[in-house]
Steps between C-alpha positions, in 0.01 A plus 500: 500500500793701375826470315671288765224238498503485121881491479514203739295296255783530246802467727571154355554664158757740644670221698540290186638793301223455244378858473470553123132413524312479826142396434188451700175347380163560656149578383473770767732778383269628230260624766764687703683743268549766768669258737727363228598854401568596863727199556712582196512875568607435859764253381700797377719554198309435180321183609159610369640595160662154467187310604336288233152361555335220310131430537285232349141606444227243480147534375339652812227241548754217483727693735220537754421130473868420555505726806192324634662159446809617691271610782350151509841335519684737734236657724372293788179697544374529143153356475348753263394406149648670196169683455528640855859599428387675178237695694765619747735604217220701340429673831871580540523277806699190399680289758758736657770232479450445127500796266304498177740618232293487183474880478829520313469851363484651850815320610696569181415870507640524853821323398532731200522794738808347670696334221555550127326282244837345411518357853177303467438186296137398470439143390176321430423179685353365174827577319695326774282188471471485120843631398747471789796532263380845389437605861849383597649695207315815612632455855853457369469814286365694796781391733769516234623148563427146387389243751535127438212261538132533438221681677285253691132508413365243745269578787654324798209574734250237398222448750190279486290794626622731225220688328562490124202682354349836592128464559267714288392694810858583604582597141196729494621670819868537411507567123370860520731570794813389314389635161500859625860464623651306211375638169 
């Protein structure tokens, strides 16, 4: 949607004078490296060279299950089972409003063509959950600044309909698909 649209989302940072770090958090950016690059190139100056990206990678099957659970909570028309969702992912036809992101190598390779390795911090979801202090230290090293407080590790989106276990059939469908892209 362009530089102007993106810039408007951060106007409050500029208005407050707090421009040392302007951050955005979303699970969607990993799948759109070209658009992110275009926004920063079109911003002028050396915006792209100053960009720092952090991504948290999760075991792909768990990531797909998390995506499915978000679909259940936030999509009004989602009546498909996780097995049906897995079949669509395998066929390359997932829900157009929800992008499967478990093919990390494809996304990271695209980002590597736009930014240097020093501009990208890759964290593990497991590390974040089991050792948040270490993950916070890595973030501080990456950004060159200490941040007070602790990283939260709670899932605030509890739902009684949340699927917690991948069925054997869905695992059989998705494991080979993700294995090829993540070894």
